[in-house]
matplotlib code that plots the C-alpha trace (Angstrom):
import matplotlib.pyplot as plt

x = [88.3, 86.5, 85.3, 83.9, 82.2, 80.5, 79.2, 77.9, 76.1, 74.6, 73.2, 71.6, 70.0, 68.4, 67.2, 65.3, 63.9, 62.6, 61.1, 59.3, 57.7, 56.6, 54.9, 53.1, 51.9, 50.6, 48.8, 47.0, 46.0, 44.7, 42.5, 38.9, 38.1, 36.0, 32.4, 30.8, 28.4, 24.7, 22.7, 20.8, 17.1, 14.8, 11.5, 8.9, 9.4, 7.0, 4.0, 3.6, 0.4, -1.5, -2.2, -3.4, -4.4, -6.1, -6.5, -9.1, -11.6, -14.1, -17.6, -20.2, -23.8, -27.0, -29.3, -33.2, -33.4, -30.7, -27.1, -24.7, -20.6, -18.8, -15.4, -14.1, -11.7, -11.6, -9.6, -9.2, -7.5, -6.5, -5.7, -3.6, -3.9, -1.2, 0.9, -2.0, -5.3, -6.8, -9.9, -10.5, -12.5, -13.3, -15.0, -15.7, -17.1, -17.8, -19.3, -20.8, -23.5, -26.4, -28.9, -28.3, -32.0, -32.7, -29.4, -29.1, -26.2, -25.4, -23.2, -22.7, -20.8, -20.1, -18.9, -18.3, -15.8, -15.0, -12.1, -8.8, -6.3, -3.3, -0.4, 3.0, 5.7, 9.4, 8.5, 7.5, 3.9, 1.6, -2.0, -4.9, -8.7, -11.5, -15.4, -17.0, -20.4, -21.9, -24.0, -24.4, -26.0, -27.1, -28.1, -29.6, -30.2, -31.8, -32.5, -35.9, -36.9, -38.8, -37.7, -37.6, -35.0, -33.7, -31.9, -31.8, -29.9, -29.5, -27.4, -24.4, -21.4, -18.2, -16.0, -12.9, -9.3, -6.0, -2.3, 0.1, 3.2, 6.3, 7.9, 9.6, 10.1, 6.7, 4.9, 3.1, 1.1, -2.3, -4.4, -7.8, -11.2, -14.5, -17.9, -20.6, -24.0, -26.9, -30.3, -33.1, -36.5, -37.8, -37.2, -34.3, -30.9, -28.0, -24.6, -22.1, -18.5, -15.6, -11.7, -9.1, -5.6, -3.7, -1.0, -0.7, 1.5, 2.4, 3.2]
y = [-24.3, -20.9, -22.4, -25.6, -23.2, -21.0, -24.0, -25.3, -22.0, -22.0, -25.6, -24.7, -21.5, -23.6, -26.0, -23.5, -22.1, -25.5, -26.3, -22.9, -23.8, -27.1, -25.9, -23.1, -25.7, -28.2, -25.1, -24.2, -28.0, -28.4, -25.0, -25.9, -24.2, -20.9, -21.4, -18.8, -16.6, -17.6, -15.3, -12.7, -12.5, -9.7, -11.0, -8.9, -8.4, -9.8, -7.5, -5.5, -6.8, -3.4, -0.5, 2.9, 5.3, 9.0, 11.3, 13.9, 12.9, 14.2, 12.7, 12.9, 12.1, 11.8, 11.2, 11.4, 13.2, 15.9, 16.1, 17.6, 17.4, 16.6, 17.4, 15.5, 13.2, 9.4, 7.3, 3.5, 0.7, -2.8, -5.9, -8.3, -12.0, -12.6, -10.8, -10.0, -10.5, -8.2, -6.9, -3.2, -0.7, 2.7, 5.9, 8.7, 12.1, 14.7, 18.3, 19.8, 21.7, 20.8, 22.6, 26.1, 27.0, 25.7, 26.7, 22.9, 22.0, 18.2, 16.3, 12.5, 9.7, 6.3, 3.6, 0.1, -2.9, -5.8, -7.5, -5.5, -7.3, -6.1, -7.2, -6.8, -6.9, -5.7, -2.0, 0.9, 0.6, -1.5, -2.1, -3.0, -3.4, -3.4, -4.0, -2.6, -2.9, -0.5, 2.4, 5.4, 8.6, 12.0, 15.1, 17.8, 21.5, 24.3, 28.0, 27.8, 24.4, 23.7, 20.2, 18.9, 16.1, 16.4, 13.4, 9.9, 6.8, 3.5, 0.4, 1.3, 0.0, 1.3, -0.9, 0.3, 0.2, 2.3, 2.2, 2.7, 4.4, 3.8, 7.0, 5.5, 1.8, 1.9, 4.9, 5.1, 7.9, 6.5, 7.2, 5.7, 5.7, 4.1, 3.6, 4.4, 2.8, 3.4, 2.2, 4.6, 3.0, 0.0, 1.5, 3.9, 2.7, 5.2, 4.7, 7.5, 8.0, 9.0, 9.9, 10.5, 10.6, 10.5, 8.8, 5.1, 3.8, 0.2, -1.1]
z = [1.4, 0.7, -2.4, -0.8, 1.9, -0.7, -2.8, 0.6, 1.3, -2.2, -1.9, 1.6, 0.1, -2.7, -0.3, 1.7, -1.5, -2.8, 0.8, 0.9, -2.5, -1.7, 1.7, -0.3, -2.9, -0.2, 1.6, -1.7, -2.4, 1.0, 0.8, -0.4, -3.7, -3.4, -4.5, -6.7, -4.8, -5.4, -7.3, -5.4, -6.1, -4.8, -3.1, -1.9, 2.0, 4.6, 4.9, 8.2, 9.7, 10.0, 7.4, 8.5, 5.7, 5.7, 3.0, 1.1, -1.4, -3.9, -4.0, -6.8, -5.6, -7.1, -4.2, -4.0, -7.4, -6.1, -7.3, -5.3, -4.5, -1.5, -0.4, 2.8, 4.1, 4.8, 7.1, 7.0, 8.8, 7.3, 9.2, 6.7, 7.3, 4.9, 2.2, 0.0, 1.8, 4.6, 6.3, 5.9, 8.0, 6.3, 7.4, 4.9, 5.7, 3.1, 2.9, 0.1, -1.9, -4.3, -6.2, -6.1, -6.8, -3.1, -1.5, -0.8, 1.7, 1.9, 4.5, 4.0, 5.9, 5.1, 7.6, 6.4, 6.0, 3.8, 1.9, 0.8, -1.6, -2.7, -5.1, -3.6, -6.4, -7.1, -8.1, -6.0, -7.1, -5.3, -6.8, -4.7, -4.5, -1.8, -1.5, 1.4, 2.7, 5.3, 6.6, 4.6, 5.9, 4.3, 6.0, 4.1, 4.8, 2.9, 3.8, 2.5, 3.5, 0.2, -0.6, 2.9, 2.4, 5.8, 7.3, 5.4, 6.2, 4.2, 3.3, 1.0, -0.5, -1.7, -4.4, -6.2, -5.8, -6.7, -6.2, -3.2, -4.1, -2.0, -0.7, 2.4, 3.7, 5.5, 4.0, 0.9, -1.1, -2.1, -5.2, -5.4, -7.0, -6.0, -7.0, -4.2, -4.1, -1.9, -1.5, -0.3, 0.1, -1.9, -5.5, -5.2, -6.1, -6.5, -8.1, -7.5, -7.5, -5.4, -6.1, -3.4, -2.4, 0.9, 3.0, 4.2, 7.0, 7.7, 10.9]

ax = plt.figure().add_subplot(projection="3d")
ax.plot(x, y, z, "-o")
ax.set_aspect("equal")
plt.show()
């Protein structure tokens, strides 16, 4: 009698084990196979609509037969219409000196606007270029008033570009260089240059 009970118990245990294995197999078969994850590709993010920049600059001028150098600052704002094209407005102010023989001091200001293009990419470096047309004003002062250049205004342009280096998600450090052109009178055309650096904020 005891052996019969023992044999029945063993058969019952084996039955439970086989049933559990069958249920596990059925669950695995009904589960959908896991799909491999799609590869992640980085794309440049959607650009913010506005960009504000301000910095310092060095300018070299040869105006009205006088050569002088300016140190000053510039500020500009760009309204982007898409990820790469915008409209920029810039103001640049400089203070400097010219011919030491005449103790010539010079102040300059340029206010202009025009297209601004940039190239977003997968690095921290964003190259850009602009071409601005506007108003340029020079004011000269001299202790002995020999030259008498006084105050002069003309149509001017600024064209060049640079690179913005990302330091924070919305903040860049900018390095730029430009050619500055002016037109005084009917025959005088001057081509000068400017280099500068500063901070750019995107918002």
